[in-house]
VOFILO-368152 format. One line per 10 residues: number of its first residue (from 1); for each residue x, y, z of C-alpha. Coordinates in Angstrom, 2 decimals, always signed. Layout:
N
NUM = X/Y/Z | ...
END
This chain:
426
1 = +73.52/-63.92/+9.44 | +77.69/-64.09/+9.46 | +79.34/-61.05/+11.00 | +81.08/-58.60/+8.08 | +84.87/-58.62/+7.98 | +87.49/-56.16/+7.43 | +88.50/-56.84/+3.74 | +92.96/-57.43/+4.55 | +93.19/-53.92/+2.18 | +91.16/-51.91/+4.20
11 = +93.24/-52.90/+7.04 | +96.25/-52.08/+5.81 | +95.19/-48.91/+4.98 | +93.45/-48.26/+8.82 | +96.87/-49.11/+10.17 | +98.21/-46.31/+7.69 | +95.45/-43.91/+8.56 | +95.59/-44.27/+12.42 | +99.70/-43.69/+12.08 | +100.45/-41.68/+9.18
21 = +98.61/-38.20/+10.53 | +99.06/-35.42/+12.79 | +102.57/-36.93/+14.92 | +103.76/-36.74/+11.22 | +102.62/-33.37/+10.03 | +103.16/-31.91/+12.48 | +106.79/-33.17/+13.80 | +108.18/-32.86/+10.08 | +109.26/-29.04/+10.85 | +111.24/-29.45/+14.25
31 = +112.62/-33.02/+13.15 | +114.19/-31.12/+10.38 | +115.55/-28.30/+12.53 | +116.98/-30.71/+14.43 | +118.17/-33.07/+12.40 | +119.22/-30.64/+9.43 | +120.26/-33.17/+6.49 | +119.61/-36.36/+8.31 | +116.38/-35.83/+9.24 | +114.95/-38.59/+7.10
41 = +117.10/-41.25/+8.84 | +115.36/-39.96/+12.09 | +112.29/-42.16/+11.10 | +114.27/-44.90/+9.38 | +116.34/-44.94/+12.82 | +113.45/-45.29/+14.80 | +112.08/-47.69/+12.24 | +114.62/-49.80/+12.79 | +114.16/-49.93/+16.48 | +110.91/-50.89/+16.38
51 = +111.32/-53.14/+13.69 | +112.35/-56.46/+15.90 | +109.24/-55.60/+17.71 | +106.75/-55.73/+15.55 | +108.17/-58.84/+13.57 | +107.41/-59.89/+17.43 | +103.87/-58.67/+17.41 | +103.17/-59.91/+14.01 | +104.10/-63.78/+15.00 | +102.07/-63.02/+18.17
61 = +99.40/-61.75/+16.06 | +99.20/-65.38/+14.52 | +99.44/-67.43/+16.91 | +96.75/-65.41/+18.87 | +93.98/-64.38/+16.52 | +92.11/-63.03/+19.27 | +90.22/-59.52/+20.24 | +92.84/-57.91/+21.70 | +95.98/-57.96/+21.06 | +98.82/-56.95/+23.11
71 = +96.39/-58.01/+26.23 | +96.53/-61.10/+25.37 | +100.00/-61.60/+23.96 | +101.30/-61.04/+27.36 | +98.04/-62.83/+29.62 | +99.01/-66.01/+27.68 | +102.87/-65.83/+28.28 | +103.21/-64.37/+31.59 | +100.33/-65.01/+33.25 | +96.83/-62.82/+33.93
81 = +98.69/-60.05/+35.89 | +100.66/-59.04/+33.17 | +99.16/-59.91/+30.96 | +96.53/-56.91/+32.59 | +99.55/-54.43/+33.43 | +100.72/-54.41/+29.65 | +96.54/-54.16/+28.37 | +95.58/-51.25/+30.80 | +99.14/-49.60/+30.71 | +98.50/-49.19/+26.08
91 = +94.46/-48.73/+26.72 | +95.90/-45.73/+28.93 | +98.53/-45.11/+26.59 | +96.18/-45.27/+23.69 | +93.43/-43.02/+25.83 | +96.34/-40.29/+26.28 | +98.10/-40.65/+22.39 | +93.41/-39.75/+21.17 | +93.84/-37.15/+23.77 | +96.37/-35.51/+22.24
101 = +95.18/-35.76/+18.53 | +91.97/-34.69/+18.80 | +92.83/-31.69/+21.14 | +95.96/-30.99/+18.74 | +92.80/-29.97/+16.10 | +91.13/-28.32/+18.52 | +93.64/-26.15/+18.69 | +94.43/-25.45/+15.36 | +90.48/-25.09/+14.01 | +90.58/-22.56/+17.32
111 = +93.21/-20.75/+15.29 | +90.93/-20.62/+12.44 | +89.26/-16.52/+13.23 | +86.26/-17.25/+11.75 | +85.58/-20.26/+12.99 | +86.86/-19.31/+16.91 | +84.46/-16.33/+16.86 | +81.34/-18.41/+15.55 | +82.52/-21.45/+18.45 | +83.07/-18.73/+21.10
121 = +79.38/-17.38/+20.50 | +77.96/-20.87/+21.26 | +79.74/-20.74/+24.38 | +81.64/-24.14/+22.39 | +85.42/-22.44/+23.23 | +88.48/-23.86/+24.47 | +87.52/-27.30/+26.63 | +84.12/-26.60/+24.73 | +84.82/-27.72/+22.03 | +87.58/-30.94/+22.38
131 = +84.64/-32.26/+24.36 | +81.72/-31.87/+21.50 | +83.89/-33.85/+19.14 | +84.89/-36.54/+22.01 | +81.05/-36.39/+22.06 | +80.57/-36.78/+17.88 | +83.28/-39.05/+17.34 | +82.31/-41.47/+20.24 | +78.59/-41.52/+18.81 | +79.96/-42.61/+15.39
141 = +82.35/-45.40/+17.14 | +78.71/-46.70/+17.59 | +77.84/-47.22/+14.15 | +79.06/-50.63/+12.20 | +82.17/-51.75/+10.20 | +80.92/-50.84/+6.97 | +80.66/-47.08/+8.10 | +84.34/-47.28/+9.12 | +85.89/-48.00/+5.99 | +84.03/-45.57/+4.53
151 = +85.11/-43.23/+7.02 | +88.93/-44.30/+6.64 | +88.74/-43.91/+2.51 | +87.72/-40.43/+3.10 | +90.05/-39.38/+5.41 | +92.89/-40.99/+3.20 | +92.01/-39.13/+0.02 | +91.94/-35.96/+1.77 | +95.30/-36.87/+3.88 | +96.61/-37.61/+0.57
161 = +96.50/-33.67/-0.68 | +99.28/-32.42/+0.96 | +101.37/-35.13/+0.31 | +100.90/-35.61/-3.03 | +101.49/-31.54/-3.36 | +105.16/-32.42/-1.73 | +105.68/-34.87/-4.05 | +104.59/-32.69/-6.99 | +106.42/-29.86/-5.52 | +109.98/-31.15/-5.22
171 = +111.47/-30.43/-8.95 | +110.09/-27.69/-9.08 | +111.54/-26.18/-5.61 | +114.19/-28.32/-5.44 | +117.50/-26.68/-4.06 | +121.01/-28.30/-3.49 | +122.14/-26.12/-1.09 | +120.54/-27.42/+1.43 | +122.20/-30.66/+1.48 | +126.21/-29.04/+2.15
181 = +126.89/-31.55/+5.05 | +127.64/-30.36/+8.06 | +131.59/-31.11/+9.72 | +132.75/-30.28/+13.25 | +130.56/-30.10/+15.78 | +127.38/-30.24/+13.64 | +128.32/-33.57/+12.24 | +129.30/-35.14/+15.57 | +125.64/-34.07/+17.25 | +124.16/-36.49/+14.23
191 = +123.75/-39.63/+16.57 | +122.58/-37.43/+19.96 | +120.84/-35.53/+18.14 | +118.55/-38.58/+16.14 | +118.62/-40.30/+19.82 | +117.20/-36.71/+21.14 | +114.56/-37.13/+18.02 | +113.38/-40.77/+19.79 | +110.33/-39.42/+21.14 | +109.00/-37.35/+18.99
201 = +109.39/-39.68/+16.48 | +108.14/-42.76/+18.24 | +104.95/-40.48/+18.60 | +104.24/-40.33/+14.97 | +104.54/-44.61/+15.12 | +101.58/-45.17/+18.15 | +99.16/-47.56/+16.41 | +101.34/-49.59/+14.30 | +100.30/-52.86/+16.27 | +96.64/-51.49/+16.23
211 = +95.42/-53.63/+13.82 | +96.55/-57.00/+16.73 | +93.27/-55.42/+18.45 | +90.62/-56.78/+15.92 | +92.05/-59.51/+14.03 | +89.15/-61.54/+14.45 | +87.51/-58.62/+12.37 | +89.51/-59.05/+9.88 | +89.09/-61.55/+6.81 | +91.18/-64.58/+7.64
221 = +92.53/-63.06/+10.96 | +95.04/-65.95/+11.59 | +96.32/-65.80/+7.62 | +96.58/-62.30/+7.29 | +97.43/-60.29/+10.16 | +101.31/-60.82/+10.13 | +100.60/-59.73/+6.25 | +98.15/-56.61/+7.50 | +101.19/-55.57/+10.12 | +104.57/-55.78/+8.32
231 = +102.91/-54.10/+5.13 | +101.67/-51.33/+6.85 | +104.70/-50.83/+8.64 | +107.61/-51.12/+5.85 | +105.05/-48.56/+3.37 | +104.77/-46.00/+6.92 | +108.31/-46.31/+7.40 | +108.93/-45.96/+3.51 | +106.67/-42.65/+3.14 | +108.04/-40.89/+6.46
241 = +111.71/-41.34/+4.98 | +110.69/-40.17/+1.71 | +108.68/-37.04/+2.71 | +110.99/-35.95/+4.71 | +113.88/-36.17/+2.63 | +111.34/-34.31/-0.14 | +110.45/-31.49/+2.69 | +113.92/-31.06/+3.40 | +114.68/-31.22/-0.36 | +112.33/-27.65/-0.68
251 = +112.71/-26.09/+2.50 | +116.27/-27.61/+4.22 | +116.53/-27.11/+7.89 | +113.94/-24.02/+8.33 | +111.36/-24.43/+11.20 | +107.98/-23.78/+9.36 | +104.78/-25.48/+7.98 | +105.98/-27.23/+5.95 | +103.07/-28.11/+4.25 | +102.04/-24.00/+3.87
261 = +104.31/-22.64/+3.05 | +104.88/-24.01/-0.51 | +101.79/-22.60/-2.66 | +103.90/-19.05/-1.43 | +107.37/-21.06/-3.41 | +105.42/-21.63/-6.61 | +103.00/-19.02/-7.06 | +102.34/-15.54/-6.33 | +98.74/-15.68/-6.74 | +97.09/-14.21/-3.70
271 = +93.69/-16.33/-4.33 | +95.28/-19.56/-5.26 | +97.55/-18.91/-2.51 | +94.81/-18.26/-0.12 | +92.21/-20.95/-1.26 | +94.80/-24.10/-2.00 | +96.37/-23.05/+1.65 | +92.15/-23.52/+3.14 | +92.22/-27.11/+0.80 | +95.50/-27.92/+2.68
281 = +94.31/-26.82/+5.96 | +91.36/-28.86/+5.82 | +92.89/-31.58/+4.83 | +95.33/-32.14/+7.77 | +93.06/-31.52/+9.91 | +90.89/-34.60/+8.68 | +94.41/-36.79/+9.13 | +94.19/-35.65/+13.24 | +90.32/-37.24/+12.48 | +91.00/-40.29/+10.85
291 = +93.99/-41.21/+13.25 | +91.22/-40.32/+16.31 | +88.73/-42.13/+14.60 | +91.31/-45.69/+14.45 | +92.81/-45.86/+17.02 | +89.47/-44.77/+19.58 | +88.09/-47.61/+17.03 | +90.49/-50.12/+17.56 | +91.16/-48.71/+21.53 | +87.47/-49.80/+22.33
301 = +88.06/-53.12/+21.81 | +91.08/-53.40/+23.51 | +88.90/-52.57/+26.82 | +86.51/-55.09/+25.66 | +89.05/-57.62/+25.58 | +90.02/-56.57/+29.56 | +86.35/-57.71/+30.25 | +85.66/-60.52/+27.94 | +89.00/-61.97/+30.10 | +87.10/-60.98/+33.71
311 = +89.93/-59.28/+34.66 | +89.19/-56.11/+36.22 | +86.19/-54.88/+37.98 | +82.42/-54.37/+35.84 | +84.14/-56.76/+33.09 | +80.51/-57.34/+32.98 | +79.43/-54.46/+31.96 | +82.74/-54.14/+29.57 | +80.62/-57.44/+27.02 | +77.73/-55.71/+26.25
321 = +77.66/-54.70/+22.88 | +75.26/-52.45/+20.85 | +72.97/-53.70/+18.04 | +75.61/-53.04/+16.02 | +77.86/-55.42/+18.02 | +80.30/-52.57/+18.97 | +81.10/-51.87/+22.53 | +78.70/-49.03/+23.87 | +79.80/-48.80/+27.65 | +83.92/-49.51/+26.27
331 = +83.24/-46.26/+24.10 | +81.69/-44.38/+27.48 | +84.45/-45.01/+29.26 | +87.20/-44.50/+26.58 | +84.91/-40.87/+25.92 | +85.58/-39.91/+29.72 | +89.26/-40.83/+30.04 | +89.83/-38.54/+26.89 | +88.00/-35.88/+28.00 | +90.12/-36.56/+31.74
341 = +93.47/-36.23/+30.55 | +92.72/-32.88/+28.08 | +91.05/-31.65/+30.86 | +94.07/-31.68/+33.71 | +97.48/-31.93/+31.26 | +95.68/-29.27/+29.03 | +98.94/-29.35/+26.92 | +99.56/-31.32/+23.80 | +103.44/-32.53/+25.32 | +102.27/-33.62/+27.75
351 = +99.53/-35.94/+26.51 | +102.55/-37.19/+24.05 | +104.65/-38.17/+27.07 | +101.67/-39.78/+28.89 | +101.36/-41.87/+25.65 | +104.71/-42.99/+25.21 | +104.97/-44.40/+28.25 | +102.02/-46.26/+28.44 | +102.48/-47.56/+24.92 | +106.08/-48.56/+25.45
361 = +105.07/-50.55/+29.08 | +103.07/-52.80/+26.91 | +105.78/-53.29/+24.13 | +108.41/-54.53/+26.64 | +105.83/-56.30/+27.83 | +105.02/-58.18/+24.87 | +108.82/-58.48/+23.33 | +108.94/-60.38/+27.06 | +105.62/-62.59/+26.21 | +107.70/-63.42/+22.82
371 = +110.88/-64.48/+24.48 | +109.26/-66.65/+26.94 | +106.86/-68.27/+23.99 | +109.88/-68.06/+21.31 | +113.01/-67.68/+22.68 | +113.84/-65.92/+19.46 | +117.15/-62.98/+18.84 | +114.43/-61.24/+17.29 | +112.58/-61.23/+21.36 | +115.59/-59.82/+23.42
381 = +116.52/-57.21/+20.21 | +112.57/-55.90/+21.11 | +113.68/-55.68/+24.53 | +116.33/-53.89/+24.19 | +114.61/-51.46/+21.32 | +111.87/-51.22/+23.83 | +113.89/-50.32/+27.37 | +115.36/-47.48/+24.82 | +111.57/-46.12/+24.84 | +110.95/-47.00/+27.84
391 = +114.15/-44.22/+29.09 | +113.09/-41.86/+27.00 | +109.63/-41.69/+28.13 | +110.16/-41.80/+31.55 | +112.25/-38.97/+31.51 | +110.34/-36.77/+29.41 | +106.95/-38.08/+31.62 | +109.33/-36.94/+34.50 | +110.44/-33.45/+32.96 | +106.54/-32.67/+31.82
401 = +106.34/-32.50/+36.40 | +103.95/-34.93/+38.41 | +101.83/-32.71/+38.86 | +100.61/-33.20/+34.62 | +101.62/-36.43/+34.80 | +99.42/-37.19/+38.20 | +95.84/-38.42/+37.00 | +97.84/-40.25/+34.26 | +99.28/-42.22/+37.01 | +96.39/-42.38/+39.25
411 = +94.32/-43.76/+35.81 | +97.25/-46.94/+35.22 | +97.72/-47.58/+39.20 | +93.75/-47.08/+39.49 | +93.74/-50.29/+36.70 | +95.83/-52.46/+38.53 | +93.95/-52.60/+41.89 | +90.45/-52.38/+40.08 | +92.36/-55.64/+38.66 | +93.25/-57.24/+41.84
421 = +90.52/-56.45/+43.78 | +88.56/-58.11/+40.88 | +91.13/-60.85/+41.39 | +90.16/-61.53/+45.08 | +86.19/-61.44/+44.66 | +86.56/-63.79/+42.03
END
């Protein structure tokens, strides 16, 4: 029986669903407070910085349409060691991103008093709820592709609720006074503020390349790889910039919850506000789960690809598939690593710094791989962009404190050691 493939439009939807989620929904207020009227430019600026890399990845995806994506590109062009560093850095960075997203979801859920009380009575408060959610999604990830499709459509529909509310509310709540362009010192700091926003904005773009890990699972993957990547990226940048603009029209530079603050401005009916905001809150929380589910699913195949290339100790176990053709050992390993980082980091900011740093390593090596292969100006621009990301991410990681970064660095270094030992034994 032929393997079931992911339709192109579903692949684009999954990519969008992975990226547009917690990273954007929780940062729009902070971006507005930092950048004021220029806040939409922060998303456009990061998108422009990422564009050369996305173009390079789209080209590489067509040249190497195999499971593993970023790992395969560096392995084929730079050699086994740098290929592994790229794949493992991306894998660990995405594990940290998954930890950040599911932990943020857990924190937000436990802010709901009735739910928090119930969880405490069941002995599932704090880390216990994190563990429960990771276990649940580990089980869900053992299901087949059809289940993934249905889940992504559901999460997308729920996620669209607060986004559509913003679009509907703009004509009624538009405030022209928010658009008084600042002068003097405030205006002169525009570029500096936008640059300072890059780490926060970059986290909201993590996952844009996720479809590269499962090109072989997409219908006519070789022909459609670039289309999926470039279309989803263009749509995401446009959505980010437009929504940030719309939210600024409504709230200005106020660092408020931009979505839960809309209904109180539209109506004084407390029942409408309470029930409406409850629905919006559920939709926002679902966006956390949609992003986590997609990233978690794709990241399992990244580890599977490293096992298939026999590049790490225990590779035989990593390539074991379940009845639904899922790398179940990879699912278990990622679940344990997510919980380890949540337990040791304990704060979303540090997990974001880890995620940015790990993925930026992989981005830089992918850009180098593209330069080796194509020697294109786009590749050199991608290297320059990735170097900027590496600088900001490394600074943030060190600022977090070595005691927080140490577990992440141990996992990162431990994987490289395991690769070298496996190379020696093979």
